[in-house]
C-alpha positions, 0 to 999 in steps of 0.5 A: 664445567657447569658453574657448580664444578668452576666454583668447586675448582676455584675453591678446592684446586687454588689457595684460598685465605678464607678457607685456609689461612696463613698458607694462601697468603702471598707477600707480593703483586707479581701474580696479579700484575702478571694476571691484569696484563694478560686479560689486557689490563682491564683495570685501566679501563674503569673508574675506580673508588678503593677501600680499606680498613679494619673494620666497616669496609664491607658497609662503607663499599655498599653505601657509596655502591647504592649512592652511585647507582641512586644517582643512575650510575653503572656501579661495578660493586666488589667484595669479600668475603662472600655468604652464600654464593661466590657471585656475591662478590662481583656485583653490577647495580646490585646484580651478582655477575652472571653463572655464564661469565664466570664458567667462561672467564675460568674456562679461557684462563684455567690453564693460565691459572695453573701454569702460574699458581694463582691464588683463589683472590688474585683470580678472583680480582682479576675475574672483577675487573674483566667483568667490570671492563666488558660491561662498561661500568661508569664507576666500580668500587673495590673493598680489599680483602685483607690489609692494602699494601700487598692486598691483590686489589691494589694494582689499581689507581682510583679517583679516591682512596678511603681506609675506613679505620685501624684495629687490630686483626689479622696481625700475622699477617699485618703486623701487631702494632697499630703503626704497623698495621696502619702502614699496611693499610696506607698502601692504598694511598697512590701519588697526588690521589685524595685519600679519606681516613674514617677514625684514627688515633694518634699513632695511626694519625702519624702513619696516614699523614707521612704516607699522604705527604709522601705521595702528594696527596690531599688528606681528609679525617672524617671523626674530624668533620661535621656532616649530617646523619642520614637515615639508613636500613643498615642500623647497627650503631657502628654504622653511624662513623661508616655513614660519616666515612661514605658522607665525606667520600660522596662529597669528593666524589661530587667533583667527577660525579653528579650526586644529588641530596635526595640522591644520597638519601634515598642511596642510605635508605636502600642499602640492602636493596640497591647492593644486597648486603646482608649479614651486619645488625641484620634481624632474621626472626620476630619473636624471639627476636634473632640478630646476626651480625659478621663482627669478628674481631675485638673492634667490631665486638666492643660495639655489636656488643654494646649494641647487644646490652641496649636490647630488652629481652626476657633472655639472652641466647648466643649462637657463637663460633669462631675460626681457628686463628682467632684470638680467644683470649681478646674475643671472649671477654667482650662477651656477656656472661648473663647468656645461655650460649651454644658453642659450633663450629663454621663449617670451613678449614679454619673452623675451630673445634667447638668442644675448644670454644667451649673450655676456652669461654667457660675459663671467662664464665661463658656457660653453654653446649656444644652443638655438631654444627652452625645449624644445629646451635640455632635450631637449638637456639629457637627451641629453647628461646622464649617468645621474648627472648633475644638469639644473637649469632656471630663470632665469624662470617662463616656462623653468620653465612649458614645461618643465611 
């Protein structure tokens, strides 16, 4: 199969949470363990850092990878979801996994995948571990997909575990209270392995502390540390906390790797260039100014909307779309009423009908028009906006992906 045919087979033939939602979620690691054994346990041949959290794990993962690259280490990076091309999920020193490697991996293991009904995510995790092991990376930064305890990535024993924060997202899988969600994220804490917690509150701190004690793991809390604030090419307001989390993680990793002050500075300044990280308070047009951001849950949107309020413009235009499992009663009240809305449906199975979104938004005083696609909504916003206006694009990773 060609690369496009291979990726299409992966998307269409295997369950994938990104597209399907709940039906693709598996509640144990049996299949992943079966797969890693089938592959010869490549995850045991790679040094790793494991990162979980409700928000910020992609940013922290990319910051760490960038700093490690600047330090001269061959660095693997596994993240999800991708924005444009599946290969974005698996990189070494910022370069996507080759199409040929993806094709060969699927071809060689296709019968095993079909026989054991492996999910898209399980298969992709196996691909990442296999690639990193064969390429003999010095270190791989591994981001969880969802949760932690039962996430397919949670078969590794890392040098360091990192949990960025806890908020309400994917509650149908992870629980609907902070302690329940924290317990799922805390599942990546391993016996004797240090763990960095980015942000906590009273409820989550108790969960993390108890789990670390149970595992005899040293626990560090980034929000309690006094750390320098390095300049970064990631300019979202929320990156301040992510930088602090990454810095504390780097401090601990310096017991394993030689990382200089200059490596840290250059790593933070060149995150996007070094890793290809995109879609976080990313400006894509100047006049009118257009910014897109993948924030899609209440905690993430609160910070982004706060930053949006600080911007100077004549009129605000918002291109907005969500997936159908989003709790609109939590999300819509966070959006500004003084804006022109362009409601759209992201082009995935889980995309919420734009008409439904518009009707729900109207209940919160949000007014605008419905458009047949994300692209159509964006084009309409560009046509209506004057040079001193501001266009924000968001609500879902998939909306941003279609624009980028």
